[in-house]
N, C-alpha and C positions, 0 to 999 in steps of 0.2 A: 186386611180387615175388609169385610163385605160392606158395601155401601148401602145405607138404608135411610129412610126418612122417618122422623119421630113426630108424634102428635102429642101436644100438651094441652092441658085444660087451661082456660083463662077465666078470670073472675070478671063479671060483666056488671056494670052499673049504668042505669039510664040517667043522663044529666039533662035537666030542663033549662033552657035558656030563658031567664027572667029579664024583666026590664032592668037596664043598667048592667047586665052581664055581657058575655061575649056575643058579638053579632054573628049570626050564622045565616047564610042565604036560605030563603024559604024552600028552595028547590034542592038544597044540598043535604046529604047525610054525612055525618062526621064520625070518625073513630079516632079518639085520643088514647094513646097507649103508652105502656112502660114495659120495655123488654129487660128482664132481669135473669141473672144466673142462678140456677137452682142450688148451686153449691154454697154460695155466700150471700145471695140476695142482692148482689151488686148490679148496677145498671150496665147494659151492654151497648156501647156506642159503635157506630159505623156499620150496622147491619142493614141490609136492604129489606125494608118491610113492604110487603105487597098485600093488597086487598084482592083476594082471589075468589072467583065465582065457582059454581058447581061444575062447570066445564073445564076448570083449570086455567082460565084466562084471567089475567090481572087487569083490574080497572083503575088502580091507583098505586103508586109506590113512592117511597121516600126513605132516605137514610136516617136511622135512629141517631139522635144527637147526644149531647153530653148527658150522662146519667141514664141513657137508654130511652129517652122520651121521643115520641113521634106523633104525627097527626096525619090522617088520611081522610079524603073526602071523595064522594061519588055522587053524581046527579041521579042515580037510580037506586031506589030501595031494593032489597033482595036478601038472599041467604048467602052469606060469605064466610070465609075464614081468613086468617092471617098466615102469611108465609114469611119466615125470617131466613135470609141468605147471608152467610158470612164466608168470605174466602178462607179456605183452610179448615172449615168446620161444617159438620153435617147440617143440612137444611131442616128447619123445624116448621111444623104446622100447628095451628090451633084447631080446636073443634069449630064446626060451623056455628054461626049465630045469625039471628035475624036482625036486619037493619031496616026499621020502618021509616016511612016518610017523615022527614024533619027530625029524626033521632040524632042525638049526639051521645055516643057511647064512650065510656071510659073503661079501658081494658088493661089488665095486668097480665102479661104473658111471661110465664116462667119456663125457662128452657135449660136443659142440661147441656153443658159445653162438651161436645164430642168432636174431637179433632179428626179430620180426614187425613189418612196417610196415603201418600202417593209413592212413597219409597218402596222399591222392590218391584214396581210395575215394569215389565219388560215387553218388548214388541215381538215376543216369540209366539209360535203357534199360529193362531188364526190371524192372518194378515189381510183378510178381506176388507175392502173399502165399503163401509156401510152407510146407507142413507138414513139419517135420523136414527142412530143406533139405539137399541132398546135398553131397558134397565138391566142392571146386573153385570154388564160388560165393563172391562177395564177401560175401554175407550170412552165409555159413557162417564165414568168417574172423572177422567181427565177433562172431558168436554164440560162437565158441570162446573168445574172450578174455573176454567177459561171463560165460560158463559157468565159467571158471577162478576168477574172483572169487566167484561165487555158491557154488561148491564149497568154496572156502576159508572163506567165511562159514558155510556149513553145517557143515563140520568143526569150526570154532572153537566153534560153539554146542554141538555134540554132545559135545565134550570137556569142556565147562564150564571152558574155559581161563582165563576172566577173571571178575572180579566188577565190577559196574557201579554207579556212583552216577547216579541218574536224576532228571530233572525232567519232570513231566507238565504238559501245557498244554491249557487249554480257552479258546478265544478266540471272542468273538461279534463279528461284523461287521454293518454295516448292509446293507440290501438291495442296495446297489450293490457290496458286497464290497470296499470300499476303506477306510472309516473303522472303526477298532477301537472298539467300544462298551464291551466289557469283556474282561478277561483274568484268568484264575485260573492260578496256577502252584503246583504241589505238588512240593516237594523231598522225594523219597522217601529216608528215612534207611536206613542199612545198605547192604549189598551185594546186588545181584540177579544171578541166574545168567544171565538173558537180557534184553537191552534191548527186544526186540520179537519176538513169536512169533505167527504166524497160526494159524487152526484148520487141521486136516489137509486136505491137498489133495483127498482123496476126498470129504470133506464139501462142499467148495466146488464140486467137479464135480457133485455130486448136487443141492445146494440152491441154488447160486449164491453170488455175492459180496455179496449184500444180502438182508435179509428185512424187508419193509415191511408195516406194518399201521396202521390208524387210531390205535392206542394207542402203538405203538413202532416205531421204525425202527433197524435194526442194519446197519452196513456193515463189511466186512472188507477188509484190505489184504493183498497177497501178501508172503511172506517168501522167503528163498532156497530152503527146502524146497519150497514151492509152485511156484516158477518152474522148478525142476529136475525136478519130478515128471513121470512119464509121464501122469498125469491132465491136467496143464496142457499138456504138449507135444503131446498127442494132440487137444487141443481148441482150440489156438491156432496160427495161422500167422504167419510172420515175413517181413519185407522191410526193405530199407534205406530210411530216411526221408529226406525232403528237408531242405535246409538250413533252420535255424531261427534267426531273429534274436535270440531270447531265449537261445540256446545257441550263440554264435558259435564256429566252429571245431570243434565237437563232431560226432561221428558218431552218428546216431540209428538204433537198431535197433527198428523198430516191430513191434508184434504186435496181433492182434485175434482175436476168437473166430471159429471156422469157421462157415460158413453152417449154419443150422438150430439154432444154440444160442439158445433163447428164454428161458433163465433169466437172472436178473441177472448180468451179466458185466463184465469189464474189457477195455479196449483201452488200449495205452500205448506208451511209448518208453523203451528202455534207452539211456542216454547214455554213450558210451565216448570217452575222450580219445584222439585219433589218434596222439599221440607216445608216450605211456606205455602205451597199451592198457588203462588202468585204467577199470573201471566206476565211474562217479561217482554216478549217481542213476537212479531210475525215476520217471517221471511217468505217471500213468494216469487214465483217466476211466471212470465207470460207464456201462454200456449196459443196455438192456432193463429199465429201472426202472419203466416204465409210470406215470410221474409227469405231473401237469398241466404244460403248457408253462411256466407261471410258475415252477415249481420247477426244471425242466430248465435254465432260464436261469441258475441259480446255479452251473452247471458242476460237478456232484458229481464228486469224484475225490480224488486224493491224490498224495503223493510218498513215496518211500523213498530215503534217502541212505546210501551205503556209504563206508566208510573202510578203507584198507589200513594195517596197522601194520608197523613195520620188520622184524619177524621173519617176515613172510609171512602172518600171520593177517589175517582180514577180519571186520568187524563192521558191523551196521546202527547208525549213530550218530544218526539222526534220522528221524522219520516223521510224516506228517500225513494226516488224512482230512478232507475238506471236504464238509459236508452241508447241505442247505437246511432252513430252519425255516418251516413252513407256518402260515398264518393263514387265517381265513375273512372274506369281505367280501360286500357285496351290490351288485349293479349298480343304477345310478340309474334307468334306464328300465324294465327288466323286473322289477326287484326279485328277481333270482335270486341265490342264494347261490353264491359262487365261491371257489376256492382262490387265495390270494395268497401272495407271498413276503414273509415278515416280516423275515427276516435270514438270515445264514449262520453256522453253527457249525463251527469247526475244532478237532478233537481231535488230539493228538499227544504226542510225547515226544522228549526229547533226552538223550543220554549226556553227562554232565558230566565224569566221570573214569572211566578204565579201570584196574583194579588187577590185577596179576599176582603171581606168587610173589616177584618181585624188587622189588615196590613199584608205584608209579604208572607205567603204560605210556603213557597218553595223557590229555590234557586237551582239553576242547572249545574251539574257537575262539570268539571273542566275537560273531560274526555282526553283526547290525545294532546300532549304538551311538549313544547320544545323550550329548553332553558339553557342559559350559559352566561358568559361574560365577554366583553370586548376590551382589549388592551391596546395601548399605543406601542410604538416601535421599541420602547424601553421596558415594556412589561408592566407599565402603570395603568391602572383602571381608567377607562375612557368613558366618562359620562356624556350623555347627549348624543351618542351615536345612534343612527337609525338602522334597526334590524328589521328586515322585511322578507317576505316569501315571494319569490319571483313569480310573475304571472298572476298575482293576486293583489288585492288592496290591503293585505294584512301587514301591518308594521307596528313597531313600538320603539320608543326612545329608551336608551339604557339609563339606569338609575345612577346615583352618585358613586356607587361602587362598581359601575360598569356592567351590572347584571341586568338580565332581561328574562321574561317568560312569555311565550306565546301559547295560546290555549284554543281548545275546541276544534281539534283536527280529526277528520275521519281517517281510517287506515289508508295508506298510500305513501308514495315517495315524493317528498317536497324538496325544492331547491331554495335554501335559506342563504341570504347574503346580508351584507351590512354596508353602510356608507357613513362618511363624516364630511363636514363642509369642505375641507381642503381636498378631499378625494373627489367630491362632486364637482368642485370648481374645475378640476382638470379632467372631468368626464372619465374618471378611473373607476372601474368596477372589477373587483377581484373575482376569482373563480368561486362559485357558490358551493356550500356544503350540500350534499345529497343526504337527506334525513328520511329514514323510513319509520312511519308510525304503524304499529301493529295493534290489532284489536285486543282489548283487555290488558294493555300495558299501563299500569297505574302510575309509575314514576316518570317524570319528564325525561325525554332524550336530551343528553347534555352535549353542547358544542361550544367551543371558544374561538374567537376571532382575534387576530393580531393585525393592527393597522400598519401599513408600510411607511417607510420614510419618504419624505417628499422627493428626495433625490432619486429614489427608485421609481417613483411615479413619473418624474420628468424623463428619465432614461427610456421609459417604455411608451411615452406619448407618441401617438400616430404610427406605432410600429406595424399596424395592420393596414395602413394607407400607403399606397405606392407613391414614392416621391418622383415628381416630374424630372425629366432629363434636362437637356440644355434649354435655357430660357431664351426669351426674345432679346434682341440687341437694342439697347437704349441709345438715345442720341449721345454721341461722343464715343460710341463703341463699347460701352460697358454692357455686361450681360445681366439680365434680370434673373437673379438667383432665388429659387423657391426653397428657402431654408427656414422660414419663420413659422411659429406656432402661436396663435392668438386664442385665448380662452376668456370667457366672461359669462355674465348672467344678464338677462333682459328682464326688466320690470315694467309693469303697467303703470298708468298714471297714479294709482293708489299705493305704489311701492310694493306690490305683490309680484312674485315670479310669474313670468309669462311663458307658458309652454306652447310649443308649436309655432313660435315666431320665426320668421325668416330674416337672417342677418346677411346683408349684401356687402361684399368687400370689393373695392375697385382701386386700381393703381391710378394715381393722379399726379404723376411726375411732371406734367406739362403745364406750363403757363403760356398765356397768349404771346408774351414777348420772346418765348423760346423758339418761335418759328416765324419764318418770313410771311407766311400766309396761313389762313385757317385750313386750307386744303392740305398743306404740309403737316400741320398739327394733327389733323384728323387721321392722316395716313399713319403717323407714328403711333397714335393711340391704338389704332386697329392692329398694328403689327406687334404691339407690346402685349399687355395683359388685360383682357376685357373684364375680368372679375369672376367671382364665384359666389354662391349662396349656400348658407348653412342654416339648419333648423334647430331650434332649442329643444331640449328634452323635456320630460314631464316636470322638471323642477326649474325650468327656465335657463339652463346652462347650454352654452354652445362651445364647440371645439373646431377651430379652423386650422387645418393641417397644410403645411408646405405652401405658405403664401410668401410673396416677395419680401425680401429684406433690403435695407438701405434705400428705401424709396417710400414716399408718402402714400398712405392708404386712406381711402375714404370709407368709413364704416357706417352703415345705417340699417334701420329696421324697415323692411317692406311692409306696406299696408296689406291687410287681408285680401287674398285673391288678386294681388297685383304682381305682375311679372314684367320686368323691364324688357323692352323691345331691343334685341341685339342691334338692329339697324340704328335706332335712336342712340344706343350706347356708343356707337362709333363717332358721333359728332357732339356728344355731351361734354361740357366742361367738368361737371362734378356730379356726384350721385344725387344731389339736391335738385338737379334739373330733371331727374328721372322719377323721383318719388317725393312725397310731401312729408316724410318723417324726419325727425331730428337726426343729424349726422355728426360723426366724430372723426377727427383726423389723427392718425397715429403713424409712427414710423418704428420699425423693428430693426435693431442693429444686428449685423451678422455675428458680432461677437457675443451677443446676448439674445439668442433667437426665441426666448420665451417671453410673452407679454400678456398681461391681463387687461381687459377693457369691459366694464359694465355699461349697459345702455338702459336708458329709461325712455319709454314712449310717452311723448307729451300729448295732452288732449288737444284736439283741433280747436 
């Protein structure tokens, strides 16, 4: 179907603002209108209504509301016409009309609903990249539909139509760009006016889409304002893209910088659905970055995803920027320092909820999901287990039926694990599941976990820690045997787990009466076991491997930034002489080498 623009007559009535009527600024001219379907006289909502002058420039625009009603105002009298844009439908124009100073016009615009068909458009034949392509070309038809969505997104943002609940994402990938090493999610409280805003188009045209230096690299993504700007349209050409197996059935509108643009630039593809003519996403790549080949291989670029809402408004609901992380290495033969790719960082954000004056307008879909169950060693559902993604802050507790579901994952390979209190007490962490999330996969990836028996955990405690050989000789000729294992949890004064606390363990087998002189006692202590320090994990647990058995141990929590002086340790009676924290005394029997001891830091 050839693309055309239709002009329709409008009925015009001049409304005079009388005392007690609607207040209109003396300097404003107003057009109140009603957009209706010629077939059944029903109102058309969600159309972008623009007041256009003789030069084709718009002076005001608004989306038609319920029933097709709209209102436009302009500070300048003149000769205008109305333009009605709807995604997936041909653009309609009214006849020109005069808008005199102080006028308020009531217009009824009747338009035939003519759908735009993008199906069957192929990227065959003319593949030239065109700057501002002229009317009648297939590339122009696709750009017109993309432009409508971008204009609606631009207008939605200008009006501050919604408030957004946002989630920021920073993801670190390995150098292959496949395995997720770490991920931080920040849930931004409160409502935000804009989910995503680029810097002004004129700044990008002047400085480029990236600024790179040895100390800092900054990358920018385009928003609707940028893509619609004269600065962008004058420096980028467009053509229809070839079919892409990653976007089956979609029509790609490719763009690239015009020849001679040597600044950091972007080239990309706007993806439009052929049936609905909806703009779904933008994929882009950075150009002219002047990076080493090792970093260019990381494919720097990004995505911007668009979402149309039922009332005709459009928003950016997700965005990503993909950037290489550089490191330095040395060649083996020449000994030259070279730049290498250490990994890839992806920064982005997602809209979780969109709020309007009437409440929640939209909620984000769940995207990639991981679901399953956790069972105990007997195959019974295990509620309250903690399922988490390693390297991230993503975790959830299992339900009463042992089930769980994690959501909102980008494509990639994630390491998923689980924990339960008795496992964490013994610092036991099983091997994680490697879970791959692929794009477009609607159903959750299913995994199940089985918790081990406690006996199995005890059998494997400290297996990765080398056990000391022959121990020191105690008074009386006994050997100090390092066969004990001490586990526990450290709490702060409020009773909360204390991560990063240092637990000091010292052997205190000596009493003052056990030696003829302090000098002798000191020598024995020095030749015995001076002690070790262990650090609690993120949940306040510690694991002390291969500590002495059948002898009294003094256990205490070191104060922050405090390290006992080994010289002082040689002449100290107890740990309390070294540090000001609360201490505990414990003995581990050789016949029962496992012992637990929880510690609580007391306020000073």
